[in-house]
C-alpha positions in Angstrom: 14.3 -11.1 35.3 13.2 -7.5 35.5 16.8 -6.3 35.9 18.0 -8.5 33.1 15.2 -7.1 30.8 16.1 -3.5 31.7 19.8 -4.0 31.2 19.2 -5.9 27.9 17.1 -3.1 26.5 19.5 -0.4 27.6 22.6 -2.1 26.2 21.0 -3.1 22.9 19.8 0.5 22.4 23.3 1.7 23.2 24.9 -0.7 20.7 22.3 0.2 18.0 23.0 3.9 18.5 26.8 3.7 18.6 27.3 0.9 16.2 30.1 -0.4 18.5 30.3 -3.7 20.5 29.6 -3.8 24.2 32.3 -6.0 25.5 31.2 -8.2 28.4 34.2 -10.5 28.4 36.0 -9.0 31.4 34.7 -11.1 34.3 31.6 -12.3 32.6 30.5 -15.3 30.5 27.9 -14.6 27.9 25.3 -17.3 27.2 24.1 -17.0 23.6 20.4 -17.5 23.1 18.0 -17.9 20.3 14.3 -17.9 20.5 12.6 -19.6 17.5 9.1 -19.3 18.9 7.4 -20.1 15.6 9.0 -23.5 15.4 8.6 -26.7 17.3 12.1 -27.9 18.0 13.4 -30.8 20.0 17.0 -29.5 20.2 19.9 -28.1 18.3 23.4 -29.4 17.9 26.7 -28.1 16.5 26.3 -24.5 17.5 30.0 -23.9 17.9 31.9 -21.9 15.4 35.2 -21.9 17.3 37.1 -24.0 19.8 35.9 -22.5 23.1 32.7 -20.6 22.5 30.4 -19.5 25.2 27.4 -21.6 26.1 24.4 -21.5 23.8 20.8 -22.1 24.6 18.0 -22.3 22.0 14.2 -22.8 22.5 11.2 -23.0 20.2 7.5 -22.9 20.6 5.9 -23.9 23.9 3.3 -26.6 23.9 0.2 -26.5 26.0 -1.1 -29.8 27.3 -4.1 -30.8 29.3 -2.3 -30.4 32.7 0.9 -28.6 31.9 2.8 -26.4 29.4 6.2 -27.5 28.1 9.1 -25.8 26.4 11.9 -27.7 24.8 15.3 -26.3 25.5 18.7 -27.2 24.0 21.7 -26.1 26.0 25.2 -26.6 24.7 28.4 -25.8 26.5 32.1 -26.7 26.4 33.4 -28.7 29.3 36.4 -26.3 29.8 33.9 -23.6 30.7 31.6 -25.4 33.1 30.9 -28.8 34.6 27.8 -30.8 34.1 26.8 -29.9 37.6 27.0 -26.2 36.7 24.8 -26.8 33.7 22.3 -28.7 35.8 22.2 -25.9 38.4 21.6 -23.3 35.6 18.8 -25.4 34.1 17.2 -26.0 37.6 17.3 -22.2 38.2 15.7 -21.6 34.8 13.0 -24.1 35.6 12.2 -22.4 38.9 12.1 -19.0 37.2 9.6 -20.4 34.6 7.5 -22.0 37.3 7.3 -18.6 39.0 5.9 -16.8 36.0 2.2 -15.9 36.1 0.1 -16.5 33.0 
């Protein structure tokens, strides 16, 4: 996560300063994300604008309960890009990363 954050900040600063795209398409698949932290969402659908867009993940406000904190996540992908097993593996990895966070 630390490397991701570092790369993200470096590349977004580079794009902001140069006003040119940073193309990740060669050998990489970009997962679009959107954090709507001020909203309580249960999911989002119809995020595609073309035929074979990259996967898209959206999340909203986390909810604290008595014994656990939850975060609803909507993950949309096209079957030509990944199988359901790949999506499940991604979501399992995301869950483990979240469980590893310290409050």
